[in-house]
TORVEX-40745 format. One line per 5 residues: their letters; for each residue x, y, z of C-alpha. Coordinates in Angstrom, 3 decimals. Layout:
BEGIN
a> X:Y:Z  ...
END
This chain:
BEGIN
xxxxx> -5.641:-83.822:-43.961  -5.986:-86.696:-41.590  -9.381:-88.319:-41.515  -11.024:-84.986:-42.368  -9.468:-83.253:-39.360
xxxxx> -7.096:-80.224:-39.295  -4.586:-80.257:-36.514  -1.712:-77.909:-35.718  0.715:-78.759:-32.996  2.845:-76.272:-31.110
xxxxx> 2.321:-72.579:-30.413  1.295:-70.005:-33.011  1.134:-66.248:-33.101  -0.935:-64.389:-35.689  -2.933:-65.694:-38.681
xxxxx> -2.484:-69.381:-39.711  -3.188:-70.925:-43.139  -3.190:-74.686:-43.672  -3.064:-76.145:-47.158  -2.194:-79.517:-48.547
xxxxx> -0.396:-78.079:-51.551  0.261:-74.522:-52.696  1.286:-73.600:-56.195  2.085:-70.135:-57.492  2.341:-66.916:-55.459
xxxxx> 0.475:-66.562:-52.212  -0.695:-63.298:-50.565  -2.291:-63.283:-47.159  -4.299:-60.180:-46.188  -5.629:-59.522:-42.669
xxxxx> -7.588:-56.654:-41.162  -5.241:-54.012:-39.716  -4.829:-54.133:-35.948  -6.056:-51.074:-33.922  -3.226:-49.551:-31.876
xxxxx> -4.055:-48.976:-28.237  -5.337:-45.473:-27.475  -2.738:-43.301:-25.737  -3.426:-42.808:-22.033  -5.323:-39.650:-21.093
xxxxx> -2.683:-37.329:-19.537  -3.159:-36.664:-15.825  0.040:-34.727:-15.191  -0.970:-32.185:-12.532  1.250:-32.227:-9.447
xxxxx> -0.530:-33.245:-6.255  -2.449:-30.376:-4.614  -0.326:-28.405:-2.169  -0.625:-29.782:1.335  -2.260:-27.312:3.721
xxxxx> -3.258:-25.008:0.866  -4.298:-21.714:2.511  -6.197:-18.541:1.828  -6.385:-18.054:-1.933  -10.139:-17.573:-2.180
xxxxx> -9.819:-14.303:-4.105  -7.478:-15.712:-6.750  -9.492:-18.918:-7.155  -12.729:-16.969:-7.522  -11.091:-14.718:-10.125
xxxxx> -9.871:-17.727:-12.121  -13.293:-19.359:-11.977  -15.022:-16.194:-13.133  -12.633:-15.758:-16.060  -13.071:-19.343:-17.214
xxxxx> -16.841:-19.095:-16.956  -16.601:-15.947:-19.071  -14.796:-17.803:-21.851  -11.144:-17.015:-21.127  -8.814:-19.553:-22.755
xxxxx> -5.407:-18.054:-21.897  -4.797:-16.868:-18.318  -1.499:-15.612:-16.885  -1.063:-15.984:-13.111  1.665:-13.437:-12.392
xxxxx> 3.614:-12.950:-9.181  7.225:-12.904:-8.076  9.034:-16.025:-6.926  7.750:-17.514:-3.712  4.374:-15.790:-3.797
xxxxx> 2.530:-19.082:-4.283  1.286:-18.722:-7.859  2.037:-22.321:-8.875  0.237:-23.674:-5.807  -2.784:-21.502:-6.551
xxxxx> -2.923:-22.530:-10.215  -2.488:-26.232:-9.424  -5.252:-26.036:-6.824  -7.577:-24.428:-9.357  -6.575:-26.928:-12.047
xxxxx> -7.503:-29.855:-9.819  -10.884:-28.280:-9.112  -11.474:-27.618:-12.828  -10.130:-30.972:-14.086  -13.536:-32.686:-14.414
xxxxx> -14.472:-30.124:-17.068  -11.507:-31.224:-19.236  -12.071:-34.961:-19.824  -9.338:-35.270:-22.464  -6.662:-34.651:-19.887
xxxxx> -4.474:-32.221:-18.020  -0.968:-31.462:-19.261  1.680:-29.919:-16.986  4.724:-28.309:-18.608  7.851:-26.855:-17.009
xxxxx> 9.037:-23.781:-18.914  12.215:-23.191:-16.912  11.762:-19.742:-15.381  15.080:-17.872:-15.307  16.591:-20.599:-17.512
xxxxx> 13.840:-20.715:-20.136  13.349:-23.918:-22.064  13.225:-23.477:-25.873  9.694:-23.402:-27.269  10.455:-26.368:-29.563
xxxxx> 11.508:-28.468:-26.572  8.376:-27.529:-24.605  6.196:-28.365:-27.613  7.891:-31.746:-27.854  7.013:-32.476:-24.238
xxxxx> 3.425:-31.339:-24.824  3.038:-33.595:-27.881  4.490:-36.593:-26.064  1.890:-35.962:-23.325  -0.761:-36.514:-26.015
xxxxx> 0.788:-39.823:-27.089  3.049:-38.738:-29.971  6.081:-41.018:-30.089  9.455:-39.303:-30.110  10.239:-40.690:-33.561
xxxxx> 7.038:-39.099:-34.900  7.794:-35.580:-33.627  8.327:-33.024:-36.429  11.913:-31.785:-36.432  11.043:-28.067:-36.661
xxxxx> 9.240:-25.788:-34.245  6.749:-24.793:-36.935  5.960:-28.450:-37.572  5.420:-29.105:-33.897  3.129:-26.066:-33.597
xxxxx> 1.038:-27.394:-36.463  0.788:-30.865:-34.951  -0.109:-29.385:-31.520  -2.917:-27.343:-33.065  -4.204:-30.366:-34.956
xxxxx> -4.269:-32.589:-31.889  -5.898:-29.958:-29.656  -8.513:-28.826:-32.181  -11.267:-31.202:-31.056  -10.141:-31.968:-27.513
xxxxx> -11.029:-30.538:-24.130  -7.642:-30.136:-22.475  -6.348:-28.163:-19.521  -2.712:-27.160:-19.953  -0.595:-25.638:-17.175
xxxxx> 2.593:-23.928:-18.389  4.586:-23.283:-15.233  7.221:-20.573:-14.752  7.160:-18.958:-18.169  9.831:-16.379:-18.819
xxxxx> 8.664:-14.923:-22.132  5.581:-14.621:-24.280  7.495:-16.476:-27.016  7.532:-19.593:-24.852  3.783:-19.529:-24.250
xxxxx> 2.367:-18.444:-27.612  3.084:-21.753:-29.465  1.251:-23.631:-26.701  -2.057:-21.841:-27.253  -4.397:-24.717:-28.213
xxxxx> -6.608:-24.574:-31.276  -9.666:-26.054:-29.597  -12.199:-23.712:-28.048  -12.758:-26.288:-25.312  -9.176:-26.000:-24.041
xxxxx> -7.716:-23.822:-21.290  -4.082:-22.728:-21.012  -2.977:-21.507:-17.574  0.523:-20.024:-17.427  2.427:-18.891:-14.345
xxxxx> 5.119:-16.275:-14.667  7.166:-13.827:-12.664  6.392:-11.203:-15.303  3.105:-10.070:-16.780  3.875:-11.373:-20.302
xxxxx> 2.050:-8.386:-21.754  3.110:-9.519:-25.238  0.320:-12.096:-25.006  -2.431:-9.490:-24.743  -3.123:-9.617:-28.511
xxxxx> -3.560:-13.380:-28.094  -6.415:-12.827:-25.656  -4.441:-13.277:-22.443  -5.850:-12.010:-19.157  -3.913:-11.541:-15.908
xxxxx> -4.581:-12.832:-12.445  -2.147:-11.252:-9.973  -1.006:-13.621:-7.238  0.152:-11.409:-4.406  1.735:-12.611:-1.178
xxxxx> -0.643:-13.726:1.543  -2.140:-11.171:3.887  -1.150:-11.167:7.543  -4.078:-13.393:8.547  -3.406:-15.822:5.708
xxxxx> 0.295:-16.088:6.567  -0.520:-16.758:10.227  -3.090:-19.391:9.189  -0.544:-21.124:6.951  2.053:-21.116:9.728
xxxxx> -0.482:-22.674:12.104  -1.180:-25.432:9.572  2.513:-26.135:9.009  3.437:-26.355:12.700  2.597:-29.406:14.826
xxxxx> -0.438:-28.838:17.005  1.609:-28.839:20.212  3.708:-25.942:18.865  0.808:-23.709:17.897  -0.447:-23.135:21.440
xxxxx> 1.355:-20.275:23.121  3.083:-19.056:19.943  2.573:-15.506:18.709  1.838:-16.641:15.183  0.942:-13.134:13.985
xxxxx> 4.353:-11.814:14.996  6.204:-14.769:13.483  4.189:-14.603:10.265  4.756:-10.866:10.099  8.455:-11.522:9.453
xxxxx> 7.580:-13.363:6.247  5.885:-10.514:4.340  3.173:-12.928:3.247  5.518:-15.165:1.260  4.489:-18.834:1.550
xxxxx> 8.074:-19.992:1.052  9.240:-17.782:3.894  6.403:-19.020:6.129  7.484:-22.579:5.397  11.062:-21.630:6.239
xxxxx> 10.008:-20.227:9.624  8.042:-23.397:10.325  11.081:-25.458:9.392  13.339:-23.450:11.696  10.950:-23.906:14.610
xxxxx> 10.730:-27.603:13.852  14.502:-27.834:14.360  14.189:-26.196:17.783  10.636:-26.817:19.012  11.412:-25.666:22.564
xxxxx> 12.723:-22.264:21.470  10.677:-19.530:23.215  8.761:-17.320:20.801  10.522:-14.133:21.903  13.934:-15.672:21.189
xxxxx> 12.725:-16.963:17.833  11.432:-13.507:16.977  14.731:-11.906:17.967  16.711:-14.337:15.841  14.391:-14.132:12.881
xxxxx> 14.103:-10.344:13.010  17.855:-9.926:12.764  18.031:-12.292:9.813  15.054:-10.846:7.992  16.798:-7.470:7.835
xxxxx> 18.987:-9.000:5.133  17.141:-11.747:3.275  14.245:-13.954:4.212  15.974:-16.837:2.487  18.528:-17.178:5.282
xxxxx> 15.753:-18.171:7.663  16.011:-21.718:6.370  19.258:-23.539:7.131  18.612:-25.748:4.115  17.846:-22.652:2.022
xxxxx> 14.941:-24.420:0.319  13.244:-21.085:-0.009  16.182:-19.498:-1.831  14.039:-19.671:-4.979  12.235:-16.592:-3.761
xxxxx> 15.321:-14.403:-3.841  16.877:-16.310:-6.718  13.829:-15.329:-8.740  14.235:-11.687:-7.787  17.958:-11.862:-8.560
xxxxx> 17.146:-13.254:-11.990  14.434:-10.659:-12.606  16.824:-7.873:-11.602  19.629:-9.187:-13.816  17.321:-9.499:-16.822
xxxxx> 16.220:-5.855:-16.673  17.517:-3.260:-19.159  20.108:-0.834:-17.821  17.956:2.048:-16.553  15.179:-0.071:-15.001
xxxxx> 17.878:-2.227:-13.375  19.433:0.897:-11.875  16.045:2.123:-10.645  15.330:-1.273:-9.093  18.359:-0.970:-6.812
xxxxx> 17.378:2.584:-5.901  13.968:1.327:-4.759  15.842:0.149:-1.682  15.917:3.768:-0.508  12.134:4.113:-0.529
xxxxx> 10.557:4.918:2.848  7.364:3.013:2.044  5.601:0.770:-0.463  4.714:3.541:-2.931  6.603:5.319:-5.677
xxxxx> 5.516:8.007:-8.107  7.023:9.100:-11.391  8.244:12.275:-9.687  10.082:10.301:-7.016  11.512:7.913:-9.609
xxxxx> 12.798:10.895:-11.599  14.430:12.260:-8.441  16.133:8.919:-7.790  17.353:8.605:-11.374  18.187:12.317:-11.757
xxxxx> 16.243:12.133:-15.001  13.225:13.624:-16.699  9.857:12.213:-15.737  9.329:10.623:-19.162  12.460:8.470:-18.723
xxxxx> 11.414:7.612:-15.175  7.987:6.461:-16.361  9.595:4.194:-18.951  11.706:2.564:-16.228  8.658:2.160:-13.976
xxxxx> 6.731:0.491:-16.787  9.589:-1.947:-17.330  9.578:-2.841:-13.620  5.812:-3.264:-13.745  6.104:-5.559:-16.777
xxxxx> 8.608:-7.639:-14.780  6.004:-7.848:-12.005  8.302:-6.025:-9.590  5.872:-3.111:-9.237  2.091:-2.929:-9.383
xxxxx> 0.267:0.077:-10.897  -1.777:1.695:-8.110  -3.469:4.502:-10.048  -3.159:8.261:-9.600  0.362:8.220:-11.016
xxxxx> 1.728:5.786:-8.422  3.086:2.235:-8.298  3.251:-0.088:-5.303  6.188:-2.267:-4.313  5.935:-5.243:-2.007
xxxxx> 8.055:-5.351:1.143  9.929:-8.417:-0.095  10.927:-6.660:-3.311  11.908:-3.541:-1.382  14.020:-5.632:1.011
xxxxx> 15.719:-7.306:-1.930  16.401:-3.955:-3.591  17.755:-2.593:-0.291  20.187:-5.505:-0.147  21.493:-4.573:-3.578
xxxxx> 21.721:-0.885:-2.658  23.743:-1.715:0.457  26.516:-2.952:-1.840  26.594:0.451:-3.581  27.399:2.952:-0.789
xxxxx> 27.823:6.022:-2.993  24.591:5.381:-4.875  22.838:4.672:-1.566  23.889:8.014:-0.078  22.754:9.853:-3.210
xxxxx> 19.455:7.955:-3.268  18.600:8.723:0.366  19.428:12.375:-0.214  17.159:12.389:-3.281  14.334:10.832:-1.264
xxxxx> 14.681:13.483:1.456  14.723:16.250:-1.134  11.674:14.873:-2.930  9.565:14.570:0.203  10.753:17.887:1.579
xxxxx> 9.528:19.627:-1.584  6.343:17.554:-1.903  5.380:18.082:1.753  5.999:21.810:1.413  3.714:21.894:-1.647
xxxxx> 0.925:20.098:0.193  1.284:22.263:3.296  1.360:25.481:1.285  -1.791:24.378:-0.556  -3.611:23.815:2.738
xxxxx> -2.323:26.983:4.387  -0.523:29.230:1.904  0.099:32.255:4.152  1.127:30.720:7.430  4.428:31.400:9.124
xxxxx> 6.870:28.573:8.346  10.550:27.739:8.427  10.902:27.249:4.683  9.742:29.748:2.090  7.211:27.996:-0.184
xxxxx> 7.956:30.265:-3.122  8.883:28.071:-6.050  6.833:25.174:-4.660  3.964:24.878:-7.113  0.717:24.401:-5.160
xxxxx> -1.493:21.387:-5.685  -4.841:21.898:-7.469  -6.877:22.294:-4.266  -7.014:21.491:-0.566  -8.766:18.165:-1.036
xxxxx> -5.933:17.045:-3.331  -3.453:18.094:-0.643  -5.286:16.116:2.049  -5.435:13.099:-0.258  -1.677:13.404:-0.795
xxxxx> -1.094:13.426:2.950  -3.376:10.425:3.398  -1.353:8.497:0.796  2.135:9.725:1.676  1.978:10.705:5.352
xxxxx> 3.486:7.430:6.579  6.317:7.779:4.055  7.056:11.313:5.279  7.131:10.005:8.858  9.657:7.353:7.799
xxxxx> 11.809:9.954:6.025  11.801:12.117:9.157  12.837:9.105:11.232  15.648:8.170:8.833  16.886:11.750:8.543
xxxxx> 17.080:12.028:12.333  19.052:8.762:12.538  21.396:10.038:9.820  21.955:13.355:11.605  20.334:15.372:8.801
xxxxx> 18.759:17.726:11.340  17.998:20.560:8.947  15.859:18.224:6.838  14.115:16.935:9.974  12.912:20.283:11.294
xxxxx> 11.770:21.498:7.869  9.914:18.291:7.131  8.234:18.366:10.547  7.272:22.003:10.064  5.712:21.151:6.692
xxxxx> 3.480:18.626:8.470  1.712:21.344:10.494  -1.428:21.639:8.355  -1.598:17.860:8.013  -1.435:17.471:11.776
xxxxx> -4.111:20.109:12.365  -6.441:18.757:9.682  -6.013:14.983:9.932  -4.901:14.648:13.578  -2.615:11.589:13.241
xxxxx> -1.861:11.412:16.957  1.073:8.981:17.061  2.768:10.478:13.986  2.353:14.019:15.348  3.873:13.019:18.674
xxxxx> 6.859:11.233:17.179  7.558:13.920:14.572  7.502:16.837:16.994  9.715:14.971:19.471  12.225:14.246:16.694
xxxxx> 11.944:17.845:15.523  12.764:19.219:18.960  15.646:16.749:19.262  17.095:17.720:15.875  16.768:21.436:16.542
xxxxx> 18.620:21.041:19.822  21.259:18.769:18.274  21.978:21.383:15.620  21.914:24.287:18.097  19.187:26.076:16.113
xxxxx> 17.217:27.883:18.840  14.781:29.433:16.363  13.910:26.018:14.920  13.648:24.669:18.473  11.034:27.318:19.296
xxxxx> 9.068:26.428:16.149  9.157:22.718:17.046  8.086:23.460:20.642  5.124:25.461:19.372  4.088:22.558:17.154
xxxxx> 4.388:20.260:20.162  2.258:22.663:22.221  -0.383:22.701:19.474  -0.397:18.894:19.642  -1.006:19.044:23.384
xxxxx> -3.871:21.482:22.853  -5.526:19.379:20.141  -5.453:16.278:22.298  -6.647:17.872:25.525  -3.334:18.051:27.401
xxxxx> -3.718:21.677:28.385  -1.259:21.743:31.284  1.462:20.302:29.034  0.530:22.841:26.340  0.935:25.699:28.816
xxxxx> 4.315:24.382:29.996  5.595:23.919:26.435  4.306:27.372:25.457  6.358:28.910:28.255  9.492:27.111:26.980
xxxxx> 8.922:28.530:23.515  8.224:32.015:24.900  11.507:31.969:26.817  13.366:31.095:23.619  11.505:33.809:21.698
xxxxx> 12.404:36.445:24.271  16.026:35.316:24.185  16.002:35.668:20.415  14.000:38.886:20.492  11.758:37.427:17.807
xxxxx> 8.271:38.943:17.707  6.781:36.069:15.694  7.947:33.432:18.169  6.852:35.526:21.146  3.449:36.261:19.607
xxxxx> 2.769:32.609:18.746  3.955:31.494:22.189  1.609:33.976:23.895  -1.196:32.684:21.646  -0.639:29.116:22.911
xxxxx> -0.422:30.276:26.523  -3.642:32.288:26.213  -5.496:29.319:24.695  -4.223:26.866:27.319  -4.994:29.218:30.195
xxxxx> -8.506:29.911:28.899  -9.231:26.232:28.411  -8.100:25.608:31.989  -10.873:27.970:33.155  -8.671:31.035:33.758
xxxxx> -9.935:33.411:31.049  -9.243:36.537:33.087  -5.592:35.488:33.422  -5.482:34.711:29.705  -6.741:38.147:28.592
xxxxx> -3.492:40.138:29.090  -1.479:37.283:27.541  -3.711:37.476:24.449  -3.226:41.262:24.371  0.559:40.695:24.407
xxxxx> 0.163:38.262:21.510  -1.721:40.927:19.540  1.030:43.468:20.226  3.766:41.109:19.013  1.831:40.318:15.826
xxxxx> 1.302:44.016:15.168  5.105:44.301:15.164  5.378:41.365:12.739  2.978:43.141:10.385  1.094:40.099:9.091
xxxxx> -2.639:40.834:8.649  -3.419:37.118:8.746  -1.423:36.507:11.918  -3.050:39.506:13.566  -6.525:38.304:12.550
xxxxx> -5.856:34.909:14.176  -4.991:36.720:17.434  -8.198:38.776:17.198  -10.168:35.559:16.940  -8.519:34.030:19.997
xxxxx> -9.015:37.303:21.870  -12.699:37.226:20.905  -13.053:33.698:22.291  -11.632:34.853:25.643  -13.963:37.852:25.710
xxxxx> -16.894:35.538:25.024  -15.862:33.316:27.956  -15.787:36.455:30.138  -19.324:37.357:29.049  -18.327:40.292:26.834
xxxxx> -20.280:38.939:23.857  -20.639:42.254:22.016  -16.893:42.982:22.027  -16.235:39.376:21.100  -18.573:39.696:18.100
xxxxx> -16.693:42.774:16.905  -13.324:41.017:16.972  -14.770:37.922:15.275  -16.167:40.160:12.526  -12.842:41.948:11.953
xxxxx> -10.956:38.638:11.818  -13.462:37.103:9.407  -13.171:40.083:7.053  -9.377:39.578:6.818  -9.677:35.848:6.117
xxxxx> -12.279:36.409:3.422  -10.186:39.130:1.834  -7.210:36.752:1.718  -9.374:33.831:0.547  -8.198:31.790:3.547
xxxxx> -10.921:29.160:3.687  -9.472:27.221:6.620  -9.257:30.193:8.982  -12.620:31.524:7.799  -14.250:28.207:8.745
xxxxx> -12.530:28.280:12.132  -13.893:31.762:12.769  -17.442:31.018:11.588  -17.770:28.053:13.939  -16.043:29.595:16.964
xxxxx> -18.162:32.732:16.943  -21.392:30.701:17.283  -21.507:30.797:21.151  -21.198:34.595:21.131  -23.936:34.967:18.502
xxxxx> -26.237:32.618:20.444  -25.646:34.664:23.590  -26.524:37.821:21.640  -29.654:36.180:20.217  -28.358:36.394:16.617
xxxxx> -29.457:32.884:15.734  -30.016:33.505:12.035  -26.540:34.967:11.610  -25.076:32.065:13.583  -26.964:29.476:11.497
xxxxx> -25.978:31.064:8.191  -22.324:31.215:9.214  -22.248:27.635:10.503  -23.902:26.361:7.313  -21.336:28.276:5.256
xxxxx> -18.559:26.745:7.360  -19.941:23.230:6.883  -20.176:23.633:3.108  -16.622:25.009:2.882  -15.207:22.226:5.087
xxxxx> -16.919:19.572:2.989  -15.440:21.061:-0.178  -11.923:20.787:1.231  -12.441:17.502:3.059  -11.317:18.838:6.470
xxxxx> -12.965:16.236:8.698  -12.367:17.957:12.044  -13.841:21.191:10.687  -16.838:19.270:9.311  -17.473:17.732:12.726
xxxxx> -17.076:21.073:14.516  -19.438:22.828:12.091  -22.071:20.125:12.679  -21.642:20.536:16.440  -22.067:24.320:16.059
xxxxx> -25.302:23.772:14.124  -26.427:21.464:16.939  -25.789:24.322:19.415  -28.018:26.557:17.331  -30.732:23.889:17.141
xxxxx> -30.605:23.560:20.932  -30.913:27.328:21.332  -34.016:27.200:19.144  -35.479:24.374:21.193  -35.259:21.871:18.336
xxxxx> -34.188:18.813:20.318  -34.562:16.221:17.583  -32.573:18.345:15.128  -29.899:18.900:17.787  -29.550:15.146:18.347
xxxxx> -29.429:14.363:14.625  -26.641:16.877:14.104  -24.704:15.614:17.129  -24.945:12.043:15.873  -23.638:13.120:12.477
xxxxx> -20.820:15.075:14.108  -19.866:12.076:16.214  -19.738:9.822:13.139  -17.241:12.232:11.592  -15.085:12.900:14.674
xxxxx> -14.978:9.536:16.439  -12.808:7.742:13.834  -10.201:10.495:14.132  -9.946:10.056:17.903  -9.983:13.769:18.756
xxxxx> -11.208:15.220:22.094  -14.079:16.940:20.258  -15.552:13.459:19.700  -15.685:12.887:23.450  -17.430:16.192:24.047
xxxxx> -20.008:15.423:21.371  -20.545:11.942:22.854  -21.146:13.478:26.292  -23.731:15.828:24.828  -25.447:12.928:23.084
xxxxx> -25.657:11.069:26.378  -27.064:14.138:28.078  -29.661:14.663:25.327  -30.782:11.007:25.272  -34.592:10.976:24.842
END
């Protein structure tokens, strides 16, 4: 005390007590200080620069979150862009999670222990290292306590197992856990997980990304679609291509394409001199290594596939196993996100995965040879089944006995629609490998597909390869069969002079062989081509020779087909009554043999003769029957032709509006196929314009 004033000199820190004299014990109590609140975690990586074309995935994520999903797995193989997509979504969703966003690295192919990941997650929420529980169970409990009342968004990147992710599931209903993984983590389904597949970019998206990555002055004049097409939609590969072009900006596009195409045949990762994109194939290497024995073996064999589709039957052929074992291996590959279930007993494989598998198979020459042989055998049998279902009694190179037919013709057409491109690739590979016997039999088994679906380019390539293989093997009989299929192609696409020339080649071979079937079928083609070229009188004796040859063969069906063609020639010559008789005899045979395809052909092709005879009711009933049968089997060309025949009948009755309606419907069916019949219908529509 000094004059009633308290004075303290110097600096102080904390509470101060002044007293003149203190006796006894002294305890000073102050209010506890409030520790500073831990910072709200904002750990998301920056959004990906030039983020491109993930509208579908982002919309799916948004819909799931709005529906209450709290655990979402974004699954896709390495390099597909799943982390970029999830981070982009997380930034957009961040305002809805005011308590923070936590980003955790789970290690991918070198998985971090769950306890370590939990420690990182707890530190993100402000838990000091010294306060972390020593056990995983303790850390799980603390994590659940701290997340119970918070609204957090957690991104768990590159998870390898469900065991890594499950402890991170927050307790609070206001939290969202987004995990990325190269596998589907199906073990999390009981925990409420839902999947969002992150597939590679489409062609347009890859080209758009490449345009964004390149400087503006490099975009002009570049064939971005072609360059992007080398990347199979993989963002990492697109970035690698952009990087390569950046190193040589004056490189002409065609030279870049040539260089890149040669490299892509092995691995996309070599496109980048710095190999920054090696993660894409490193991820696939790791996924392959982690597989159990039989799925790992099947993965390598996928390199022999001719296309992006595999069935359990084909997998069994590759593994030389029963179908049940093959399905188990396929499921394991699907769980590892290396295949995608496509329905109808099939799985799809991305080109990048198939390229990677092919690289592995190249290192196993004996297994590769066996695998390619198995693929040829599978498709040879499967194509024969489909062809025999569509046309069970036709003359063919390979006896279909033992090939179990498919349930019905529509199923067979659906099989061809799904697998036709794969069969074309197998034919191409077999020709390159010198497996000429497989080539001609596969091409022959495509006959009903070609007639029903009219795949112009595939038909042309296959028959040319078939003729080449037959000649290379010295098989003159097979050469005649391939020439006849080529002539049929010419006929179907309006090249009648070429059809006549090819028919004469086949006829010469048939006469050299003394084979009645070849000679009869060759005369059939010649008669059709000659008639179509407005020489029906010249065609008549050729058709009569065809009938004679088929009488020697002794096939009622083959003979009935010749009667029908003969009837068409008679109709062109004005002998409608005789034509009707032959049509009737042919139709009776086809109905007796339950040959729906040939019955429909006959019902529609007899319509002009019946109209000329004034038998409009009979013509209409037959054409309606043909249309119904064609619709049951899904034969689009026959549907269009039956509609055109009904239009002819409507015109004969003077029903112009009905004629036009039917022609329009026929054109809608035929135009997408690109067959000459579509052009004829279009010309009639123009002529009948009101």
